[in-house]
C-alpha positions in Angstrom: 74.4 147.4 91.4 74.3 143.8 90.5 76.7 142.3 87.9 76.1 138.8 86.5 78.8 136.9 84.7 79.6 133.3 83.9 82.8 131.5 84.9 84.3 128.5 83.2 87.6 126.8 82.3 89.1 125.8 79.0 92.4 124.4 77.8 94.6 127.2 76.5 95.5 125.2 73.3 91.9 124.9 72.4 90.6 128.1 73.8 89.9 129.9 70.6 88.1 126.9 69.1 86.1 126.2 72.3 84.9 129.8 72.7 84.3 130.3 69.0 82.1 127.2 68.9 80.1 128.8 71.8 79.6 131.9 69.7 81.3 134.0 72.3 84.2 135.4 70.3 86.3 134.9 67.3 89.0 137.5 67.8 90.0 140.3 70.2 89.5 143.9 69.2 92.9 144.9 70.6 92.2 148.7 70.8 89.1 148.3 72.9 89.9 145.0 74.7 86.7 143.2 73.6 86.0 140.0 71.7 84.3 140.4 68.3 83.1 138.3 65.3 85.4 138.4 62.3 84.9 141.3 59.8 82.4 143.1 62.0 82.6 145.4 65.0 79.6 143.7 66.8 80.5 142.8 70.3 79.6 139.2 71.0 80.5 139.1 74.6 83.4 140.3 76.7 85.6 137.4 77.7 88.4 137.9 80.2 90.7 135.1 81.2 93.6 134.3 83.5 96.0 131.6 82.4 97.4 129.0 84.8 99.6 126.3 83.2 97.8 124.8 80.2 94.4 126.0 81.4 92.5 129.4 81.4 90.0 130.6 83.9 87.4 132.6 81.9 84.6 135.1 82.7 82.0 136.0 80.1 78.9 138.1 79.8 77.3 135.3 77.8 76.4 131.9 79.2 78.3 129.1 77.4 75.9 126.5 76.0 78.3 123.5 75.6 80.9 124.3 78.3 80.1 123.8 82.0 79.9 127.2 83.6 78.9 128.8 86.9 76.8 131.9 87.1 78.4 134.5 89.5 76.6 137.5 90.8 78.5 140.4 92.4 76.6 143.1 94.2 78.5 146.4 94.4 77.5 149.6 96.1 79.1 153.0 96.5 81.8 153.0 99.2 81.9 149.2 99.4 85.4 147.9 100.5 86.8 144.7 99.0 90.0 142.9 98.0 90.7 142.8 94.3 93.3 140.7 92.6 94.6 141.5 89.2 97.5 140.5 86.8 99.0 143.4 84.9 101.5 143.5 82.1 104.6 145.5 82.9 106.2 146.7 79.8 106.9 149.9 77.8 105.6 153.0 79.7 104.8 150.8 82.7 108.5 150.0 83.2 109.2 153.8 83.3 107.0 154.1 86.4 107.6 152.4 89.7 105.6 149.1 89.6 103.5 149.8 92.7 102.6 153.3 91.5 101.6 151.9 88.1 99.3 149.3 89.5 97.7 151.8 91.9 97.3 154.4 89.1 95.4 151.9 86.9 93.1 150.8 89.7 92.3 154.3 90.8 91.5 155.4 87.2 88.8 152.6 87.2 86.7 154.1 90.0 88.4 152.6 93.0 90.4 154.2 95.8 93.4 152.1 96.9 93.4 151.7 100.7 96.3 149.4 100.7 98.5 147.4 98.4 98.6 144.1 100.2 100.7 142.0 98.0 102.6 142.0 94.7 104.3 139.1 92.9 106.5 140.1 90.1 107.6 138.1 87.0 104.7 135.7 87.3 102.9 134.6 84.2 105.3 136.3 81.8 104.0 136.6 78.2 105.9 135.8 75.0 104.2 136.4 71.7 105.0 136.8 68.0 104.3 140.3 66.7 103.7 139.4 63.1 103.3 143.0 62.0 106.8 143.9 63.1 108.2 140.4 62.7 109.6 140.1 66.2 109.2 138.0 69.4 108.0 140.2 72.3 108.5 139.3 76.0 106.2 141.1 78.5 106.7 140.7 82.2 103.7 140.5 84.5 102.9 141.2 88.1 100.0 139.9 90.2 98.6 142.6 92.6 96.3 142.3 95.6 94.6 145.6 96.6 92.3 146.6 99.4 90.0 149.1 97.7 86.9 151.3 98.2 84.5 151.7 95.3 84.1 155.4 94.5 82.6 155.3 91.0 80.3 152.3 90.4 80.0 152.7 86.6 83.8 152.9 86.1 84.3 149.8 88.4 81.6 147.9 86.4 83.4 148.7 83.1 86.8 147.6 84.6 85.2 144.4 86.0 83.6 143.5 82.7 86.3 144.6 80.3 89.5 144.3 82.3 92.2 147.0 82.8 95.6 147.6 81.4 97.3 146.2 78.4 97.7 142.6 77.0 94.2 141.5 77.9 94.4 139.2 74.8 97.2 137.3 76.6 95.5 136.8 80.0 96.1 140.1 81.8 93.6 142.6 83.3 90.9 140.4 84.8 89.8 141.7 88.2 88.7 139.0 90.7 86.8 140.3 93.8 86.7 139.1 97.4 84.2 141.0 99.5 85.3 141.6 103.1 
């Protein structure tokens, strides 16, 4: 199976404006983890991103017209083995589980068999946001994982690759990056 996406970078302070001007998204549909236009449920294009300092590394299904981007093709087959890297939010129910078990469980739910957890870096990229609905400031710890996996279910993997996994995708978590062996 071939998956085509577009990679590009933006400044986090201008991210919403830059991507909205591209027609890629206007807000995140939190329950489904996908970017939508305001007042509709029409998906414009899934955008996943990983923050690093004041920049964000983005992946989209739609080619940006004004921003410089790179087309990336990933060919995935049943039983392929690869290294995947992912940043996951560790909060709430996730803290109730042992962190390695939680990361492994999420990855295996998405059509991959974990052969080995190669590396984990805890506390990196912690998230703080204002929950306006409950009028509180929320702190969420993050962990970066590196897994050696085998693809068991291609459709589930494609969904995870395109939509991300776990919670807090609107804050830069859940994007899978792939390194084929």
